[in-house]
C-alpha positions as a Markdown table, in Angstrom:
| # | Residue | x | y | z |
|---|---|---|---|---|
| 1 | Met | -7.5 | -23.6 | 5.3 |
| 2 | Phe | -6.4 | -25.1 | 8.5 |
| 3 | Arg | -3.3 | -27.6 | 8.2 |
| 4 | Asp | -2.0 | -30.3 | 10.1 |
| 5 | Phe | 1.5 | -31.2 | 10.2 |
| 6 | Asp | 3.3 | -34.6 | 11.0 |
| 7 | Tyr | 5.3 | -32.7 | 13.6 |
| 8 | Glu | 6.5 | -36.0 | 14.9 |
| 9 | Asn | 7.9 | -37.7 | 11.9 |
| 10 | Lys | 8.6 | -35.0 | 9.5 |
| 11 | Pro | 11.8 | -32.9 | 9.8 |
| 12 | Val | 11.3 | -29.5 | 10.8 |
| 13 | Val | 13.1 | -28.4 | 7.4 |
| 14 | Asp | 10.6 | -30.1 | 5.2 |
| 15 | Ile | 7.4 | -28.5 | 7.7 |
| 16 | Val | 9.1 | -25.0 | 7.5 |
| 17 | Asn | 9.6 | -25.3 | 3.2 |
| 18 | Glu | 5.8 | -26.6 | 3.0 |
| 19 | Met | 4.3 | -23.7 | 5.0 |
| 20 | Ile | 5.9 | -21.3 | 2.7 |
| 21 | Ile | 5.4 | -22.7 | -0.3 |
| 22 | Asp | 1.8 | -23.5 | 0.2 |
| 23 | Ala | 1.4 | -19.6 | 1.4 |
| 24 | Ile | 2.8 | -18.3 | -1.7 |
| 25 | Asn | 0.3 | -20.6 | -3.6 |
| 26 | Arg | -2.3 | -19.6 | -1.9 |
| 27 | Asn | -1.4 | -15.7 | -2.7 |
| 28 | Ala | -0.3 | -15.1 | 1.0 |
| 29 | Ser | 1.3 | -11.8 | 1.8 |
| 30 | Asp | 2.4 | -12.3 | 5.1 |
| 31 | Ile | 2.9 | -15.3 | 7.0 |
| 32 | His | 3.1 | -15.1 | 11.0 |
| 33 | Phe | 4.4 | -17.2 | 13.8 |
| 34 | Asp | 3.1 | -16.4 | 17.4 |
| 35 | Pro | 4.3 | -17.9 | 20.3 |
| 36 | Thr | 2.3 | -18.7 | 23.3 |
| 37 | Glu | 2.4 | -20.4 | 26.3 |
| 38 | Glu | 1.0 | -23.5 | 24.9 |
| 39 | Ala | 1.8 | -23.5 | 21.4 |
| 40 | Leu | 3.3 | -21.6 | 18.2 |
| 41 | Asn | 0.1 | -20.1 | 16.4 |
| 42 | Val | 0.7 | -19.6 | 12.8 |
| 43 | Arg | -1.4 | -17.7 | 10.4 |
| 44 | Ile | -1.4 | -16.2 | 6.9 |
| 45 | Arg | -2.6 | -13.2 | 5.3 |
| 46 | Ile | -4.8 | -13.3 | 2.4 |
| 47 | Asp | -6.4 | -10.7 | 0.6 |
| 48 | Gly | -5.5 | -8.4 | 3.7 |
| 49 | Glu | -7.3 | -10.9 | 6.2 |
| 50 | Leu | -5.3 | -12.9 | 8.7 |
| 51 | Leu | -6.5 | -16.7 | 8.7 |
| 52 | Glu | -5.2 | -19.5 | 11.2 |
| 53 | Tyr | -3.4 | -21.8 | 9.5 |
| 54 | Ala | -1.6 | -24.4 | 11.7 |
| 55 | Lys | -0.9 | -25.0 | 15.3 |
| 56 | Val | 2.8 | -26.3 | 16.3 |
| 57 | Pro | 3.2 | -28.2 | 19.3 |
| 58 | Asn | 5.7 | -26.7 | 21.8 |
| 59 | Phe | 8.3 | -29.7 | 21.5 |
| 60 | Val | 8.7 | -28.5 | 17.9 |
| 61 | Lys | 8.2 | -24.5 | 18.1 |
| 62 | Lys | 11.9 | -24.0 | 19.1 |
| 63 | Asn | 13.5 | -25.9 | 16.2 |
| 64 | Leu | 11.1 | -24.3 | 13.7 |
| 65 | Leu | 11.6 | -20.5 | 14.9 |
| 66 | Thr | 15.4 | -21.2 | 14.4 |
| 67 | Arg | 15.3 | -23.0 | 11.2 |
| 68 | Ile | 13.6 | -20.0 | 10.0 |
| 69 | Lys | 16.2 | -17.9 | 11.4 |
| 70 | Ile | 18.9 | -19.6 | 10.0 |
| 71 | Ile | 17.6 | -19.6 | 6.4 |
| 72 | Ser | 17.1 | -15.8 | 6.7 |
| 73 | Gly | 20.3 | -15.0 | 8.0 |
| 74 | Met | 19.8 | -13.9 | 11.2 |
| 75 | Asn | 21.9 | -14.5 | 14.6 |
| 76 | Ile | 20.2 | -17.7 | 16.1 |
| 77 | Thr | 21.8 | -16.8 | 19.3 |
| 78 | Glu | 20.3 | -13.6 | 19.9 |
| 79 | Thr | 16.8 | -13.6 | 20.9 |
| 80 | Arg | 16.3 | -10.6 | 23.1 |
| 81 | Leu | 16.8 | -7.8 | 20.2 |
| 82 | Pro | 14.7 | -7.6 | 17.0 |
| 83 | Gln | 16.4 | -9.0 | 13.8 |
| 84 | Asp | 15.9 | -8.4 | 10.5 |
| 85 | Gly | 16.6 | -11.2 | 7.4 |
| 86 | Ala | 15.5 | -12.2 | 3.8 |
| 87 | Ile | 15.2 | -15.6 | 2.2 |
| 88 | Lys | 16.0 | -15.7 | -1.3 |
| 89 | Asn | 16.6 | -19.5 | -2.5 |
| 90 | Leu | 14.4 | -21.7 | -0.6 |
| 91 | Thr | 14.3 | -24.3 | -3.3 |
| 92 | Gln | 16.2 | -24.9 | -6.1 |
| 93 | Asp | 13.1 | -24.7 | -8.2 |
| 94 | Ile | 11.1 | -21.4 | -6.7 |
| 95 | Asp | 12.9 | -18.1 | -6.9 |
| 96 | Leu | 11.7 | -16.1 | -3.7 |
| 97 | Asp | 11.8 | -12.8 | -2.2 |
| 98 | Leu | 10.8 | -13.0 | 1.1 |
| 99 | Arg | 11.4 | -10.3 | 4.0 |
| 100 | Val | 11.6 | -11.7 | 7.7 |
| 101 | Ser | 11.2 | -9.9 | 10.9 |
| 102 | Ser | 11.8 | -11.1 | 14.4 |
| 103 | Leu | 10.5 | -9.6 | 17.5 |
| 104 | Pro | 11.2 | -10.5 | 21.4 |
| 105 | Ile | 7.9 | -10.9 | 23.1 |
| 106 | Val | 6.5 | -12.3 | 26.4 |
| 107 | Asp | 6.4 | -15.9 | 25.5 |
| 108 | Gly | 9.4 | -16.1 | 23.0 |
| 109 | Glu | 10.2 | -14.4 | 19.6 |
| 110 | Lys | 7.2 | -13.5 | 17.0 |
| 111 | Ile | 8.5 | -14.1 | 13.6 |
| 112 | Val | 6.8 | -12.7 | 10.4 |
| 113 | Ile | 7.7 | -13.4 | 6.9 |
| 114 | Arg | 6.3 | -11.4 | 4.3 |
| 115 | Ile | 6.3 | -12.4 | 0.6 |
| 116 | Leu | 6.8 | -9.8 | -1.9 |
| 117 | Asn | 5.2 | -10.0 | -5.0 |
| 118 | Tyr | 6.1 | -7.3 | -8.4 |
| 119 | Lys | 4.3 | -9.3 | -10.5 |
| 120 | Met | 1.8 | -6.5 | -11.2 |
| 121 | Ser | 4.5 | -4.1 | -11.3 |
| 122 | Ser | 6.0 | -5.9 | -14.1 |
| 123 | Glu | 2.6 | -6.5 | -15.9 |
| 124 | Gly | 2.3 | -2.6 | -16.3 |
| 125 | Leu | 0.0 | 0.3 | -15.3 |
| 126 | Asp | -2.6 | -1.4 | -17.3 |
| 127 | His | -3.1 | -4.1 | -14.6 |
| 128 | Leu | -3.3 | -1.7 | -11.4 |
| 129 | Gly | -7.2 | -1.5 | -11.3 |
| 130 | Leu | -7.0 | 2.4 | -13.1 |
| 131 | Thr | -10.1 | 4.0 | -14.6 |
| 132 | Glu | -8.9 | 5.3 | -18.1 |
| 133 | Ala | -8.9 | 8.9 | -16.9 |
| 134 | Asn | -6.5 | 7.8 | -13.9 |
| 135 | Leu | -4.3 | 6.2 | -16.2 |
| 136 | Gln | -3.8 | 8.8 | -18.5 |
| 137 | Lys | -3.0 | 11.3 | -15.5 |
| 138 | Ile | -0.4 | 9.0 | -14.3 |
| 139 | Lys | 1.0 | 8.8 | -18.0 |
| 140 | Lys | 0.7 | 12.5 | -18.1 |
| 141 | Leu | 2.5 | 13.2 | -15.3 |
| 142 | Ile | 5.4 | 11.0 | -15.7 |
| 143 | Ser | 5.7 | 12.7 | -19.0 |
| 144 | Leu | 6.8 | 15.9 | -17.3 |
| 145 | Pro | 10.6 | 16.5 | -17.6 |
| 146 | Asn | 10.8 | 17.3 | -13.8 |
| 147 | Gly | 8.9 | 17.6 | -10.6 |
| 148 | Ile | 7.8 | 15.5 | -7.8 |
| 149 | Ile | 5.4 | 12.5 | -8.0 |
| 150 | Met | 4.1 | 11.6 | -4.7 |
| 151 | Val | 2.3 | 8.4 | -3.9 |
| 152 | Ala | 0.3 | 8.0 | -0.8 |
| 153 | Gly | -1.3 | 5.5 | 1.1 |
| 154 | Ala | -0.8 | 3.3 | 4.6 |
| 155 | Thr | 1.6 | 0.2 | 4.8 |
| 156 | Gly | 0.4 | -2.6 | 2.8 |
| 157 | Ser | -1.6 | -0.3 | 0.0 |
| 158 | Gly | 0.2 | -0.9 | -2.5 |
| 159 | Lys | 2.7 | 2.3 | -3.3 |
| 160 | Ser | 5.6 | 0.4 | -4.2 |
| 161 | Thr | 4.1 | -1.8 | -6.5 |
| 162 | Thr | 2.7 | 1.3 | -8.3 |
| 163 | Val | 6.2 | 3.5 | -8.2 |
| 164 | Tyr | 7.6 | 0.1 | -9.7 |
| 165 | Ala | 5.2 | 0.2 | -12.7 |
| 166 | Met | 5.7 | 3.6 | -13.2 |
| 167 | Leu | 9.7 | 3.3 | -13.5 |
| 168 | Gln | 9.2 | 0.3 | -15.7 |
| 169 | Ile | 7.5 | 2.9 | -18.3 |
| 170 | Leu | 10.5 | 5.7 | -17.6 |
| 171 | Asn | 13.2 | 2.6 | -18.2 |
| 172 | Thr | 14.6 | 3.4 | -21.3 |
| 173 | Val | 18.3 | 4.0 | -22.5 |
| 174 | Glu | 18.0 | 7.2 | -22.8 |
| 175 | Arg | 17.1 | 8.1 | -19.2 |
| 176 | Asn | 19.6 | 7.7 | -16.2 |
| 177 | Ile | 17.3 | 6.5 | -13.5 |
| 178 | Ile | 18.9 | 6.2 | -9.8 |
| 179 | Thr | 16.9 | 4.6 | -6.9 |
| 180 | Val | 17.5 | 5.0 | -3.1 |
| 181 | Glu | 15.8 | 2.5 | -1.4 |
| 182 | Asp | 15.6 | 0.6 | 2.2 |
| 183 | Pro | 14.7 | -2.3 | 0.8 |
| 184 | Val | 15.6 | -2.5 | -2.7 |
| 185 | Glu | 12.7 | -4.4 | -3.2 |
| 186 | Met | 12.4 | -5.2 | -6.8 |
| 187 | Lys | 15.9 | -5.4 | -8.8 |
| 188 | Ile | 15.0 | -3.7 | -12.2 |
| 189 | Pro | 18.0 | -4.1 | -15.0 |
| 190 | Gly | 18.9 | -1.0 | -16.8 |
| 191 | Ile | 17.9 | 1.1 | -13.5 |
| 192 | Asn | 20.9 | 2.0 | -10.8 |
| 193 | Gln | 19.6 | 1.0 | -7.3 |
| 194 | Val | 21.0 | 1.7 | -3.9 |
| 195 | Gln | 20.5 | 0.6 | -0.9 |
| 196 | Val | 20.5 | 2.3 | 2.2 |
| 197 | Met | 22.7 | 1.3 | 5.2 |
| 198 | Ser | 22.5 | 3.7 | 8.0 |
| 199 | Glu | 24.8 | 1.7 | 10.3 |
| 200 | Ile | 27.7 | 3.4 | 7.9 |
| 201 | Gly | 26.1 | 6.4 | 7.6 |
| 202 | Leu | 24.6 | 6.0 | 3.6 |
| 203 | Thr | 21.6 | 7.2 | 4.7 |
| 204 | Phe | 18.7 | 9.0 | 2.7 |
| 205 | Gly | 20.2 | 12.1 | 3.0 |
| 206 | Asn | 23.5 | 11.5 | 1.9 |
| 207 | Thr | 22.7 | 9.4 | -1.4 |
| 208 | Leu | 20.5 | 12.0 | -2.4 |
| 209 | Arg | 23.1 | 14.4 | -2.2 |
| 210 | Ser | 25.7 | 12.0 | -4.2 |
| 211 | Ile | 22.5 | 11.2 | -6.8 |
| 212 | Leu | 22.8 | 15.1 | -7.4 |
| 213 | Arg | 26.5 | 14.2 | -8.7 |
| 214 | Gln | 25.8 | 11.7 | -11.2 |
| 215 | Asp | 23.8 | 13.4 | -13.4 |
| 216 | Pro | 20.1 | 11.7 | -12.8 |
| 217 | Asp | 17.3 | 12.4 | -15.3 |
| 218 | Val | 14.8 | 10.1 | -12.9 |
| 219 | Ile | 15.4 | 10.1 | -9.0 |
| 220 | Met | 13.0 | 7.6 | -7.2 |
| 221 | Ile | 13.2 | 7.8 | -3.2 |
| 222 | Gly | 11.8 | 4.7 | -1.5 |
| 223 | Glu | 10.1 | 6.7 | 0.9 |
| 224 | Ile | 9.7 | 10.5 | 2.6 |
| 225 | Arg | 10.8 | 9.6 | 6.1 |
| 226 | Asp | 12.2 | 13.1 | 7.5 |
| 227 | Asn | 12.6 | 16.7 | 7.0 |
| 228 | Glu | 15.9 | 16.5 | 5.3 |
| 229 | Thr | 15.0 | 14.1 | 2.4 |
| 230 | Ala | 11.9 | 15.8 | 1.7 |
| 231 | Arg | 13.7 | 19.5 | 1.3 |
| 232 | Ile | 16.5 | 17.8 | -1.0 |
| 233 | Ala | 13.7 | 15.7 | -2.9 |
| 234 | Val | 12.1 | 19.4 | -3.1 |
| 235 | Arg | 15.2 | 20.7 | -4.4 |
| 236 | Ala | 16.4 | 18.3 | -6.8 |
| 237 | Ser | 13.2 | 18.4 | -8.5 |
| 238 | Ile | 13.5 | 22.4 | -9.3 |
| 239 | Thr | 17.0 | 22.0 | -10.4 |
| 240 | Gly | 15.5 | 19.7 | -13.5 |
| 241 | His | 14.9 | 16.3 | -12.2 |
| 242 | Leu | 11.6 | 13.8 | -12.1 |
| 243 | Val | 11.4 | 12.8 | -8.6 |
| 244 | Leu | 9.0 | 9.5 | -7.6 |
| 245 | Ser | 8.6 | 9.0 | -3.9 |
| 246 | Thr | 6.2 | 7.7 | -1.6 |
| 247 | Ile | 4.3 | 8.5 | 1.9 |
| 248 | His | 2.3 | 7.4 | 4.7 |
| 249 | Thr | -0.6 | 10.0 | 4.5 |
| 250 | Asn | -4.4 | 9.5 | 3.6 |
| 251 | Asn | -5.3 | 11.3 | 0.7 |
| 252 | Ser | -3.9 | 14.5 | -1.7 |
| 253 | Leu | -4.6 | 17.0 | 0.6 |
| 254 | Thr | -3.2 | 15.4 | 4.0 |
| 255 | Thr | 0.1 | 14.7 | 2.0 |
| 256 | Ile | 0.3 | 18.3 | 0.9 |
| 257 | Glu | -0.2 | 19.3 | 4.6 |
| 258 | Arg | 2.4 | 16.6 | 5.8 |
| 259 | Leu | 5.0 | 17.8 | 3.4 |
| 260 | Leu | 4.7 | 21.4 | 4.9 |
| 261 | Asp | 4.9 | 20.3 | 8.1 |
| 262 | Met | 8.5 | 18.8 | 7.1 |
| 263 | Asp | 9.5 | 22.4 | 6.8 |
| 264 | Val | 9.3 | 22.4 | 3.3 |
| 265 | Glu | 9.2 | 26.2 | 2.1 |
| 266 | Arg | 5.9 | 26.7 | 0.8 |
| 267 | Tyr | 7.3 | 28.5 | -2.7 |
| 268 | Leu | 9.6 | 25.4 | -3.1 |
| 269 | Leu | 6.5 | 22.9 | -2.8 |
| 270 | Gly | 4.2 | 24.9 | -4.6 |
| 271 | Ser | 6.9 | 24.9 | -7.7 |
| 272 | Ala | 8.2 | 21.2 | -7.2 |
| 273 | Leu | 5.0 | 19.3 | -6.7 |
| 274 | Thr | 3.4 | 17.9 | -9.8 |
| 275 | Gly | 1.4 | 15.5 | -8.9 |
| 276 | Ile | 0.1 | 13.2 | -5.6 |
| 277 | Ile | -1.4 | 9.5 | -6.4 |
| 278 | Ser | -3.1 | 8.3 | -3.5 |
| 279 | Gln | -4.4 | 4.7 | -3.0 |
| 280 | Arg | -6.4 | 2.1 | -0.8 |
| 281 | Leu | -6.2 | -1.8 | -1.6 |
| 282 | Val | -9.8 | -3.4 | -1.3 |
| 283 | Lys | -10.8 | -6.8 | -1.8 |
| 284 | Lys | -12.7 | -7.7 | -4.9 |
| 285 | Leu | -16.1 | -9.6 | -4.7 |
| 286 | Cys | -16.0 | -13.5 | -6.0 |
| 287 | Pro | -17.7 | -13.4 | -9.4 |
| 288 | Lys | -18.9 | -16.9 | -9.1 |
| 289 | Cys | -21.0 | -16.2 | -5.5 |
| 290 | Arg | -21.2 | -12.6 | -5.6 |
| 291 | Thr | -25.0 | -11.7 | -5.0 |
| 292 | Glu | -27.2 | -9.1 | -6.0 |
| 293 | Arg | -28.9 | -7.0 | -3.8 |
| 294 | Glu | -30.9 | -3.3 | -3.4 |
| 295 | Thr | -29.3 | -0.3 | -2.2 |
| 296 | Thr | -30.5 | 1.3 | 1.2 |
| 297 | Pro | -31.7 | 4.7 | 1.3 |
| 298 | Phe | -28.3 | 5.9 | 2.9 |
| 299 | Glu | -26.5 | 4.3 | 0.3 |
| 300 | Lys | -29.0 | 5.9 | -2.6 |
| 301 | Glu | -28.0 | 9.1 | -0.6 |
| 302 | Leu | -24.5 | 8.6 | -0.9 |
| 303 | Phe | -24.2 | 7.3 | -4.7 |
| 304 | Lys | -26.4 | 10.4 | -5.4 |
| 305 | Gln | -24.3 | 12.6 | -3.7 |
| 306 | Ala | -20.9 | 11.6 | -4.8 |
| 307 | Leu | -21.4 | 10.4 | -8.2 |
| 308 | Gly | -24.5 | 12.2 | -9.2 |
| 309 | Lys | -25.9 | 8.4 | -10.3 |
| 310 | Asp | -29.4 | 7.2 | -9.1 |
| 311 | Val | -28.2 | 3.2 | -8.1 |
| 312 | Ala | -31.1 | 0.7 | -7.5 |
| 313 | Lys | -29.0 | -2.1 | -6.5 |
| 314 | Ile | -25.2 | -3.3 | -5.8 |
| 315 | Tyr | -23.7 | -6.4 | -5.4 |
| 316 | Ala | -22.7 | -8.1 | -2.1 |
| 317 | Pro | -20.1 | -11.2 | -0.8 |
| 318 | Asn | -21.8 | -14.5 | 0.0 |
| 319 | Gly | -19.4 | -17.2 | -0.2 |
| 320 | Cys | -18.1 | -20.2 | -1.8 |
| 321 | Asn | -15.6 | -23.1 | -2.2 |
| 322 | Asp | -13.4 | -20.9 | -4.4 |
| 323 | Cys | -12.9 | -18.1 | -2.6 |
| 324 | Ile | -12.8 | -16.5 | 1.4 |
| 325 | His | -16.3 | -15.0 | 2.8 |
| 326 | Gly | -17.4 | -13.9 | -0.8 |
| 327 | Tyr | -14.2 | -12.3 | -2.0 |
| 328 | Leu | -11.0 | -13.2 | -4.2 |
| 329 | Gly | -8.0 | -10.8 | -4.8 |
| 330 | Arg | -7.5 | -7.9 | -4.6 |
| 331 | Thr | -7.7 | -4.1 | -6.4 |
| 332 | Ala | -6.6 | -0.8 | -5.6 |
| 333 | Leu | -8.8 | 2.6 | -5.6 |
| 334 | His | -6.9 | 5.6 | -6.8 |
| 335 | Glu | -7.2 | 9.3 | -6.3 |
| 336 | Ile | -4.9 | 11.1 | -8.7 |
| 337 | Leu | -4.2 | 15.2 | -8.4 |
| 338 | Ile | -2.6 | 17.2 | -11.2 |
| 339 | Ile | -1.5 | 20.1 | -9.4 |
| 340 | Asn | -2.7 | 23.1 | -11.2 |
| 341 | Gln | -1.6 | 27.0 | -10.7 |
| 342 | Asp | -4.9 | 27.9 | -8.3 |
| 343 | Ile | -3.6 | 24.7 | -6.2 |
| 344 | Arg | 0.2 | 26.5 | -6.3 |
| 345 | Asp | -0.8 | 30.1 | -5.7 |
| 346 | Ala | -3.0 | 28.4 | -2.6 |
| 347 | Ile | 0.3 | 26.0 | -1.2 |
| 348 | Val | 2.0 | 29.4 | -1.8 |
| 349 | Asn | -0.2 | 32.0 | -0.3 |
| 350 | Asn | -0.5 | 29.9 | 2.7 |
| 351 | Ala | -4.4 | 29.6 | 2.3 |
| 352 | Pro | -6.7 | 28.5 | 4.8 |
| 353 | Lys | -7.1 | 24.7 | 4.8 |
| 354 | Ala | -10.8 | 24.6 | 3.9 |
| 355 | Glu | -9.7 | 26.7 | 0.8 |
| 356 | Leu | -7.2 | 24.3 | -0.2 |
| 357 | Arg | -9.5 | 21.4 | 0.3 |
| 358 | Lys | -12.1 | 23.2 | -2.4 |
| 359 | Leu | -9.5 | 23.7 | -4.8 |
| 360 | Val | -8.1 | 20.2 | -4.5 |
| 361 | Tyr | -11.3 | 18.4 | -4.5 |
| 362 | Lys | -13.2 | 20.3 | -7.3 |
| 363 | Lys | -14.9 | 18.1 | -9.6 |
| 364 | Glu | -12.9 | 18.9 | -12.7 |
| 365 | Asn | -9.2 | 18.1 | -10.8 |
| 366 | Val | -9.9 | 14.8 | -9.0 |
| 367 | Ala | -11.9 | 12.2 | -8.5 |
| 368 | Ser | -11.7 | 10.9 | -4.7 |
| 369 | Leu | -11.2 | 7.9 | -3.3 |
| 370 | Leu | -14.6 | 7.5 | -2.4 |
| 371 | Gln | -15.5 | 8.0 | -5.8 |
| 372 | Asp | -13.4 | 5.9 | -7.6 |
| 373 | Gly | -14.4 | 3.0 | -5.0 |
| 374 | Leu | -18.0 | 4.1 | -5.5 |
| 375 | Asp | -17.9 | 3.2 | -8.9 |
| 376 | Lys | -16.2 | -0.2 | -8.4 |
| 377 | Val | -19.3 | -1.0 | -6.2 |
| 378 | Ile | -21.8 | -0.3 | -9.5 |
| 379 | Glu | -19.1 | -2.1 | -11.5 |
| 380 | Gly | -19.6 | -5.4 | -9.2 |
| 381 | Ile | -15.8 | -4.9 | -8.2 |
| 382 | Thr | -16.0 | -5.0 | -4.8 |
| 383 | Ser | -18.7 | -4.3 | -2.0 |
| 384 | Ile | -19.8 | -0.9 | -0.4 |
| 385 | Asp | -18.7 | -2.6 | 2.9 |
| 386 | Glu | -15.2 | -2.6 | 2.0 |
| 387 | Ile | -15.2 | 1.0 | 0.5 |
| 388 | Phe | -16.9 | 1.8 | 4.3 |
| 389 | Arg | -13.9 | -0.4 | 5.7 |
| 390 | Val | -11.0 | 1.6 | 4.1 |
| 391 | Ile | -12.0 | 5.0 | 3.4 |
| 392 | Asp | -13.3 | 7.3 | 6.0 |
| 393 | Val | -16.5 | 7.8 | 4.2 |
| 394 | Glu | -17.9 | 10.9 | 6.9 |
| 395 | Asp | -14.6 | 12.7 | 6.1 |
| 396 | Asp | -15.4 | 12.8 | 2.6 |
| 397 | Ile | -18.8 | 14.0 | 2.6 |
| 398 | Asp | -19.4 | 17.6 | 1.5 |
| 399 | Glu | -20.2 | 19.4 | 4.3 |
| 400 | Glu | -22.6 | 21.3 | 2.7 |
| 401 | Asp | -25.1 | 18.5 | 2.3 |
| 402 | Val | -26.5 | 18.2 | 5.8 |
| 403 | Asn | -28.8 | 15.2 | 5.6 |
| 404 | Leu | -26.5 | 13.2 | 4.2 |
| 405 | Lys | -24.3 | 13.7 | 7.4 |
| 406 | Asn | -27.3 | 13.1 | 9.2 |
| 407 | Ala | -27.8 | 9.9 | 7.5 |
| 408 | Phe | -24.0 | 9.0 | 8.1 |
| 409 | Ile | -24.2 | 9.4 | 11.8 |
| 410 | Gly | -27.3 | 7.9 | 12.2 |
| 411 | Lys | -26.1 | 5.1 | 10.2 |
| 412 | Ser | -22.8 | 4.7 | 12.7 |
| 413 | Ser | -24.9 | 5.2 | 15.5 |
| 414 | Lys | -27.0 | 2.0 | 14.3 |
| 415 | Thr | -23.9 | 0.2 | 13.6 |
| 416 | Glu | -22.2 | 0.7 | 16.9 |
| 417 | Glu | -25.5 | -0.2 | 18.7 |
| 418 | Ile | -25.5 | -3.8 | 16.7 |
| 419 | Glu | -21.7 | -4.4 | 17.5 |
| 420 | Ser | -22.4 | -3.6 | 21.2 |
| 421 | Leu | -25.4 | -6.5 | 21.6 |
């Protein structure tokens, strides 16, 4: 993985181009340039993991960072303030869409290049790792004439990819689709996309008010960030529009709570919210080198309680020349909730959190992120360690299952003891 470039003889322009193109060819999502007193450390993120890539000597450091700022349209004389930029055409042969961010730190300017790849969005919902049941749920949600569909998850969990995949299906001549985004990450022919520019007053709130006078059928809001945007989005859905948006929450239950915290009236949210798609990204096991092992007593109990299945063996990562530490690529875990009348009534009537949780996670209503993840472990797609890494398993365990709770606490304490050694 580590690369050693000819910094003495090779032009900085060629080094920067080669680094970016090589990172893209390795399916990296980000390139980090971290300045230190001794050198400029370069790391790339592959399948969610940062890996050491190169070490740029000090005599080249400033020129290399300046070159990145030039091609991304930044002010090269400004080194004291954060800046944002973009790289569109690095070479004539490769069409790129890269977001660049600079941040002044103690030892210089840290620059991060984010590589945007919406190939999976273009391929459609069928390629997002959805189970057949979850795929049919999403198709049902986007077939509704109005309401809000929220896609929830942490930064970098693939929310935009899912939203764009849904827009691809909705994008027909009969529909007027308008989006408001910051930034517009993927241009889609046939869809009217608005780039937010807060510095001139083109905010989410102002744009949404104007969009409602443009006879829209579908509105996509890049992200619900504040109370004003949330309230306008809810009112837009009630007046007959289908609204898609993203939000930074963990699951279906916390999404409902977050929207209520944004001062959205309960009776409006109960009427407007039609579905919540929560997701996480996990690394996929390398199919060439994964190894089969027996499940531990805790894992057996977890599969039994979460899925009602007896699982004797699962796959674990091993490692080979074709993968990174036993993993190759990523897939998504999904939790898709279609809001029914019981949940609507609970939202409107300010039901206690415990009651709302029981309604949301009724077996017939939703398969939780944990359940979807464990199914993918059984199929050999990912590992149990990846599930523990991205999901708060203890929070997903039924409070009534005392034995499993105790087993999890015992497992956690043993893990902490091992890590402290």
